[in-house]
Wavefront OBJ file of the C-alpha trace (Angstrom):
o trace
v 0.000 0.000 0.000
v 1.255 3.455 -0.979
v 0.637 6.821 0.679
v -0.998 7.996 -2.557
v -3.671 5.289 -2.095
v -5.196 7.060 0.906
v -3.626 10.507 1.477
v -5.909 13.466 0.671
v -3.407 15.698 -1.125
v -5.945 18.542 -1.353
v -6.208 18.653 2.463
v -2.460 19.059 3.140
v -1.756 22.048 5.377
v 1.732 23.582 5.195
v 1.496 25.685 8.354
v -1.191 24.897 10.917
v -1.157 26.456 14.361
v -1.660 23.419 16.591
v -1.655 25.106 20.001
v -1.576 21.966 22.141
v -2.305 18.285 21.618
v -5.993 18.527 22.498
v -6.568 21.583 20.276
v -4.641 19.915 17.440
v -6.762 16.754 17.590
v -9.911 18.913 17.546
v -8.692 20.836 14.482
v -7.718 17.643 12.657
v -11.092 16.083 13.457
v -12.908 19.127 12.073
v -10.793 19.175 8.899
v -11.400 15.474 8.261
v -15.108 15.759 9.066
v -15.501 18.514 6.455
v -13.700 16.416 3.827
v -15.546 13.166 4.634
v -18.988 14.460 5.575
v -19.000 12.761 8.970
v -19.367 14.067 12.525
v -16.181 15.685 13.883
v -17.133 14.586 17.403
v -17.046 10.954 16.343
v -13.587 11.391 14.812
v -12.301 13.225 17.887
v -13.720 10.549 20.182
v -12.052 7.763 18.180
v -8.593 9.346 18.019
v -8.759 10.479 21.663
v -9.683 6.939 22.736
v -6.650 5.631 20.814
v -4.389 8.216 22.499
v -5.485 6.894 25.903
v -3.856 3.570 24.985
v -0.543 5.325 24.373
v 0.775 8.295 22.482
v 0.736 8.149 18.704
v 3.750 10.469 18.735
v 6.108 7.952 17.122
v 9.312 9.967 17.358
v 11.451 12.314 15.282
v 8.740 14.989 15.522
v 6.060 12.818 13.871
v 2.626 11.854 15.179
v 0.080 9.559 13.543
v -3.197 9.904 15.443
v -5.575 7.307 14.084
v -8.958 5.735 14.609
v -11.797 3.687 13.177
v -14.853 5.624 12.015
v -18.381 4.378 11.290
v -19.777 5.715 8.048
v -16.614 5.903 5.970
v -15.952 3.312 3.290
v -12.251 3.822 2.645
v -9.020 4.562 4.445
v -8.463 8.298 4.665
v -5.434 10.345 5.684
v -4.661 14.017 5.933
v -1.294 15.621 6.655
v -0.386 18.859 8.421
v 2.884 20.524 9.250
v 2.577 22.641 12.359
v 3.847 26.221 12.382
v 5.359 25.483 15.814
v 6.164 22.089 17.302
v 3.977 21.083 20.253
v 4.395 18.783 23.232
v 2.579 15.648 22.113
v 3.913 13.265 24.779
v 5.758 11.418 22.006
v 7.599 8.213 22.873
v 11.007 9.875 22.342
v 10.040 13.035 24.264
v 10.509 15.269 21.202
v 7.968 17.891 20.248
v 5.825 17.104 17.199
v 5.525 19.223 14.048
v 4.530 16.661 11.365
v 1.133 15.016 11.788
v -0.730 12.397 9.737
v -4.357 11.780 10.755
v -5.378 8.287 9.631
v -9.008 7.160 9.637
v -10.352 3.759 8.616
v -13.682 1.952 8.450
v -14.250 -0.293 11.490
v -13.718 -3.480 9.441
v -10.430 -2.405 7.797
v -8.071 -4.095 10.271
v -5.333 -5.340 7.944
v -5.646 -2.369 5.563
v -5.437 0.040 8.509
v -2.165 -1.587 9.600
v -0.809 -1.447 6.039
v -1.620 2.267 5.875
v 0.148 2.858 9.206
v 3.152 0.957 7.864
v 3.194 3.116 4.711
v 3.263 6.299 6.772
v 5.909 4.830 9.053
v 8.166 3.963 6.089
v 7.997 7.530 4.813
v 8.686 9.059 8.225
v 11.631 6.801 9.096
v 13.630 8.346 6.239
v 15.501 11.340 7.763
v 16.111 13.158 4.433
v 12.363 13.006 3.698
v 11.544 14.504 7.103
v 14.040 17.280 6.425
v 12.422 17.994 3.045
v 8.951 17.984 4.658
v 10.104 20.564 7.181
v 11.677 22.686 4.449
v 8.722 22.661 2.038
v 6.922 26.007 2.135
v 3.656 25.230 0.358
v 1.005 22.546 0.076
v 2.215 21.706 -3.423
v 5.834 21.415 -2.247
v 4.767 19.123 0.607
v 2.688 17.017 -1.780
v 5.720 16.686 -4.072
v 7.919 15.550 -1.169
v 5.319 12.994 -0.054
v 4.843 11.712 -3.625
v 8.620 11.436 -3.996
v 8.835 9.437 -0.785
v 6.053 7.192 -2.048
v 7.970 6.568 -5.295
v 11.203 5.914 -3.388
v 9.461 3.289 -1.253
v 7.862 1.670 -4.311
v 11.237 1.245 -6.022
l 1 2 3 4 5 6 7 8 9 10 11 12 13 14 15 16 17 18 19 20 21 22 23 24 25 26 27 28 29 30 31 32 33 34 35 36 37 38 39 40 41 42 43 44 45 46 47 48 49 50 51 52 53 54 55 56 57 58 59 60 61 62 63 64 65 66 67 68 69 70 71 72 73 74 75 76 77 78 79 80 81 82 83 84 85 86 87 88 89 90 91 92 93 94 95 96 97 98 99 100 101 102 103 104 105 106 107 108 109 110 111 112 113 114 115 116 117 118 119 120 121 122 123 124 125 126 127 128 129 130 131 132 133 134 135 136 137 138 139 140 141 142 143 144 145 146 147 148 149 150 151 152 153 154
């Protein structure tokens, strides 16, 4: 599975003011709800419930909040780069500035894990993270993410 299979390139935000973890999750839930036509409260509840199990701040300034949502029929992801890194209680203690919100239908167990793995592959590559932090527009970020996708496919 490739990032391009589920990432909403039109929803990429190059400079979002996150505030704090709670405010960020609320903003992400609202953005996704507008794009998917579902209730933002349901999205927020799902990702918040997942955060209670352990932080989705995976390290190197990256977080992948994720959840299962009734009423969607495909895996969906949006990406934001924060204008300022926030304390996300990441596993490595670093502040987070790159965030992928991943949402899946309740019955997409294996596909959900494949999507998480795709995001993880992209974010484990230090030069890609550097390029993501240096990109100044949505189009530049999309190009970096597409390039990472192509690198992983090779």
